[in-house]
C-alpha positions in Angstrom: 0.0 0.0 0.0 2.8 2.2 0.7 1.0 4.7 2.8 2.7 4.4 6.5 -0.3 2.9 8.1 -1.2 -0.6 6.4 0.9 -3.4 7.0 2.9 -4.5 4.1 5.2 -6.7 5.4 3.5 -9.6 3.7 4.4 -8.3 0.5 7.8 -7.6 1.4 8.2 -11.3 2.9 6.8 -12.4 -0.5 9.2 -10.5 -2.4 12.0 -11.7 -0.2 10.9 -15.4 -0.7 10.8 -14.8 -4.6 14.3 -13.3 -4.8 15.8 -15.7 -2.4 14.5 -19.0 -4.7 15.6 -17.6 -7.7 18.6 -18.9 -9.4 19.9 -15.7 -11.0 20.7 -12.9 -9.8 18.0 -11.0 -8.5 16.6 -8.6 -5.8 13.9 -6.7 -3.8 13.0 -3.3 -4.8 11.5 -0.4 -2.1 10.4 2.2 -4.3 10.8 6.1 -3.5 8.3 8.3 -2.5 6.6 6.3 -0.1 6.2 5.1 3.1 5.8 1.1 3.8 4.9 0.4 7.2 6.4 -3.6 8.2 5.5 -5.7 11.5 8.8 -7.4 12.6 9.9 -9.5 9.7 12.8 -12.1 9.5 14.2 -12.8 5.9 15.9 -16.1 6.1 18.7 -18.1 3.6 20.6 -19.8 2.5 19.0 -18.2 -1.1 20.1 -20.0 -4.3 21.9 -16.6 -5.4 23.2 -13.3 -4.5 20.2 -11.5 -3.3 20.4 -7.2 -3.5 17.8 -5.1 -1.2 17.2 -1.9 -2.9 15.3 0.6 -0.8 14.8 3.9 -2.1 11.4 4.4 0.0 11.0 4.8 3.7 10.5 1.7 5.6 8.7 2.5 9.1 7.7 0.7 12.5 4.3 0.5 13.9 4.2 3.5 15.9 2.8 1.8 19.2 4.7 -1.0 21.0 1.4 -2.8 21.3 1.0 -3.0 17.5 4.2 -4.8 16.9 1.8 -8.3 17.7 4.7 -9.6 19.7 5.4 -10.2 23.3 9.4 -9.9 23.7 10.5 -8.4 19.9 14.1 -8.5 19.8 14.5 -7.2 16.1 12.4 -5.2 13.9 13.9 -6.0 10.4 16.2 -9.4 10.4 18.5 -11.2 8.0 19.5 -14.5 9.0 21.5 -17.0 7.3 22.3 -15.1 4.1 25.5 -15.5 1.7 25.8 -12.8 -1.0 23.6 -9.9 0.3 23.3 -6.3 -0.2 21.5 -3.9 1.7 21.6 -0.5 -0.4 19.6 2.6 -1.6 18.6 6.4 -0.8 15.8 5.6 1.7 15.9 5.1 5.5 14.5 3.1 8.0 12.4 4.9 10.9 12.0 2.6 14.1 9.1 5.1 15.4 11.1 4.3 18.7 9.2 7.4 20.9 6.7 5.5 22.7 9.4 2.7 23.7 11.6 5.1 25.0 8.9 6.3 27.6 9.0 5.2 30.9 5.8 4.3 31.4 5.9 1.6 29.1 8.6 -0.1 31.5 7.0 0.6 34.3 3.3 -1.0 33.2 4.9 -4.3 33.2 5.7 -7.0 35.4 9.2 -7.6 35.5 10.4 -4.0 34.7 13.8 -4.6 34.2 13.5 -7.4 31.5 10.9 -5.8 29.6 12.6 -2.7 29.2 16.0 -4.3 27.8 14.0 -6.3 25.3 13.3 -3.1 23.0 13.6 -4.0 19.4 16.9 -3.5 17.2 16.1 -1.9 13.9 18.0 -4.6 11.6 19.7 -7.5 12.4 22.4 -9.4 10.3 22.9 -12.7 12.0 24.5 -16.2 10.7 25.4 -14.1 7.4 28.5 -13.7 5.2 29.7 -11.5 2.4 27.1 -9.1 3.3 27.2 -4.9 2.0 25.3 -2.4 3.7 25.4 1.0 2.3 24.2 4.4 1.7 20.6 4.0 3.6 19.3 6.5 6.7 18.6 5.1 10.2 16.7 6.6 13.0 14.8 6.4 16.0 15.5 2.6 16.7 13.4 1.7 20.2 17.0 0.2 20.9 20.3 -0.5 18.9 19.7 0.9 15.1 22.2 -1.9 13.5 23.5 -5.0 15.1 26.0 -7.8 13.2 26.1 -10.7 15.1 27.6 -14.3 14.6 28.8 -13.3 11.0 31.8 -12.7 8.7 32.7 -10.3 6.0 30.5 -7.9 6.5 31.1 -4.4 5.1 29.2 -1.1 6.2 29.5 2.2 4.5 27.9 5.5 4.1 25.4 4.9 6.5 23.9 7.9 8.9 22.2 7.0 11.9 20.0 9.9 13.7 18.7 9.6 17.1 18.2 12.2 20.1 21.0 12.1 22.3 19.4 11.6 25.4 17.8 8.1 24.5 19.9 5.5 26.1 20.7 2.1 24.6 20.1 3.4 20.9 23.7 2.1 19.8 24.6 3.0 16.2 26.1 -0.3 15.1 26.8 -3.0 17.5 29.0 -6.0 16.3 29.4 -9.3 18.2 30.5 -13.0 17.8 31.7 -11.7 14.2 35.0 -11.5 12.2 36.4 -9.6 9.2 33.8 -6.6 9.7 34.4 -3.2 7.8 32.8 0.1 8.7 33.9 2.9 7.0 32.6 6.7 6.2 29.7 6.7 8.4 27.6 9.6 10.3 26.3 8.4 13.7 24.4 10.3 16.5 22.8 8.4 18.9 22.3 8.2 22.8 24.7 5.3 23.4 27.6 4.0 21.5 28.0 5.2 18.0 30.2 1.7 17.6 30.1 -0.9 20.1 32.6 -4.2 19.8 31.4 -6.9 22.1 32.5 -10.1 22.6 33.7 -13.3 20.1 35.0 -10.3 17.6 38.2 -10.2 15.9 39.7 -8.6 12.6 37.1 -5.5 12.6 38.0 -2.4 11.0 36.6 0.9 11.5 37.4 4.2 9.6 36.2 7.6 8.6 33.4 8.0 11.7 32.0 11.1 12.6 30.6 10.4 16.0 28.4 12.6 18.3 26.4 12.8 20.2 26.6 10.0 21.7 29.0 7.6 23.8 31.9 7.2 21.6 33.5 4.0 20.1 33.4 1.4 22.9 35.1 -2.1 22.8 32.7 -4.1 25.7 31.7 -4.3 28.0 33.3 -7.7 28.7 33.3 -10.5 31.2 30.1 -9.6 32.9 28.7 -12.4 35.2 32.2 -14.2 35.3 32.1 -14.7 31.4 34.8 -15.6 29.4 35.1 -12.7 26.7 37.5 -12.1 23.7 38.0 -9.4 21.2 41.2 -9.0 19.2 42.4 -7.5 16.1 40.5 -4.3 16.2 41.9 -1.2 14.2 39.6 2.1 14.6 41.1 5.2 12.7 40.2 8.7 11.4 37.5 9.4 13.9 35.9 12.4 14.9 34.2 12.7 17.8 31.7 15.9 18.7 30.7 16.1 22.2 30.5 12.7 23.2 30.8 11.1 26.5 33.7 9.1 25.6 36.4 9.0 22.6 37.5 5.4 22.4 37.5 3.4 25.5 37.7 -0.2 26.6 35.6 -1.7 29.0 35.4 -5.0 31.3 33.8 -6.2 34.0 35.5 -7.4 37.3 35.3 -11.0 37.8 35.4 -11.9 34.1 38.1 -13.8 31.7 39.2 -13.9 28.7 41.2 -10.8 27.0 41.2 -8.0 24.9 44.3 -7.7 22.7 45.8 -6.3 19.5 43.9 -3.0 19.6 44.7 0.4 17.8 43.1 3.6 18.2 45.0 6.3 15.7 44.1 9.4 14.1 41.3 10.8 16.2 40.1 14.0 16.7 38.4 14.9 20.3 36.0 17.9 19.7 34.7 18.6 23.3 34.7 15.1 24.7 33.9 14.3 28.5 36.7 11.1 28.6 38.6 11.1 25.3 40.8 8.2 26.0 39.7 5.3 28.6 40.5 1.9 29.7 38.4 0.7 33.0 38.4 -2.6 33.9 36.3 -1.6 36.9 32.9 -1.3 35.0 30.2 -2.3 37.3 27.0 -0.7 35.2 24.7 0.2 38.2 26.3 -2.4 40.7 28.3 -1.5 43.5 32.0 -2.0 42.7 33.5 -5.0 44.4 37.3 -5.9 43.9 37.1 -9.8 42.5 40.2 -11.6 42.0 39.8 -12.4 38.3 39.6 -9.7 35.2 39.5 -10.1 31.2 43.1 -9.6 30.4 44.2 -6.2 28.5 47.3 -6.7 26.2 49.0 -4.6 23.6 46.7 -1.7 23.1 48.1 1.4 20.9 46.5 5.1 21.4 48.5 7.2 18.4 48.1 10.7 16.9 44.6 11.6 19.2 44.2 15.4 19.5 41.5 18.0 20.9 39.5 19.1 23.6 38.3 17.5 26.9 35.5 18.8 28.9 36.8 17.1 32.1 40.0 17.8 33.5 40.9 14.0 33.2 41.4 13.2 29.7 43.2 9.8 29.7 42.1 7.3 32.4 43.8 4.0 32.6 42.3 2.0 35.4 43.4 -1.8 35.5 42.5 -4.7 37.9 44.6 -5.3 40.7 45.0 -8.7 39.6 45.2 -8.5 35.9 47.2 -5.2 35.0 47.0 -3.9 31.7 50.0 -4.6 29.6 51.9 -3.0 26.5 49.7 0.0 26.4 51.2 2.3 24.1 50.6 6.0 24.0 52.0 8.1 20.9 51.8 11.4 19.8 48.9 12.4 22.4 47.8 16.4 22.5 44.5 16.6 24.7 43.5 19.9 26.5 41.0 20.7 29.2 38.7 23.3 27.8 39.2 25.3 31.0 41.9 27.0 32.9 44.2 24.6 33.7 46.3 21.7 31.8 44.2 18.5 31.4 45.6 15.4 33.6 45.7 11.7 33.6 44.9 8.9 35.9 46.7 5.5 35.7 46.3 2.5 37.9 48.1 -0.8 37.4 49.0 0.0 33.7 52.3 -0.9 32.2 53.7 0.2 28.8 55.3 3.1 27.2 54.9 6.8 25.8 56.5 8.2 22.5 56.6 11.7 21.1 54.7 14.2 22.8 52.2 13.0 25.1 49.6 15.8 26.7 49.1 15.2 29.3 51.9 13.2 30.7 51.0 9.4 31.7 53.4 8.8 34.5 53.0 4.9 34.9 54.1 4.5 31.4 57.7 4.9 30.4 59.0 7.1 27.5 60.6 5.3 24.9 62.1 6.9 22.1 63.2 4.1 20.1 59.4 3.4 19.5 58.7 3.0 15.6 
């Protein structure tokens, strides 16, 4: 119908099934100039050939939570088990999250915490490979906008995500249990992480991101409830943070196990960022801080060519576990200044590593080494 009110999800599913079952290159085309209202849909593979979903119109979610016709909706639009998928176009996906964000929706349910956290993700790419997502615009998701899970070789480029900065848990792009993921040239403004990188991730490359407002780019949180989590070979470069809570951050829960290793953050500009550089192994969410005997190991992390302004005096914080120190931490060519009268400072606890070049503010627990490349 394309009027933004009547349910178009059945037609969308029929089109997907026809394209997926075709033995020649095929696709689903969503024409521009109209709004198409979709109930939650899962578009599953495997398909007989590569499929392109080209969206020039506007996809909109049901406006009220009770109209979603499911008790616990984890996703709005999900692609599951598809190899060789392209999702592209000049259109947009509007999650219509305003009603989900209101406190009354959480508090009128019996299990407050559980139901508040089960707001849907707008687009979920799961158990898929060789996926290209490009050029689309996302806004107002009830929770995360884009989630990449249990997938390999996923490319996200030239995507915009815009949601009010005061809305929690609206991450722009979340990556978990996936490898060989490349995110480039995106403009992300949300109420949570612009990009969050979780457990089971490796070979992640992030480049050319404009982030803000939001909570920055985070690896974590890892090790919650004693879990064993892993993240490695992650490279974040050429990022501009503007008015964010954090810049680049690694955060882990106490009591966890596993590792974060081989991480590079480089060529980053911070403009009025509250916490530009952070390693926090005492992340506790809303729990009281406790000292626990185990921690996720953080090893071989480089911060290079990071400059700009901090809205707090503490521009660098390295807070590492008492039982599992951070090792091989390298800071090179850091130039961060507090916006106000005095110079910025750093905080360093149980971190081991080196500095090179001009590092401002000084990080006293790391040794200077002029031979670093």
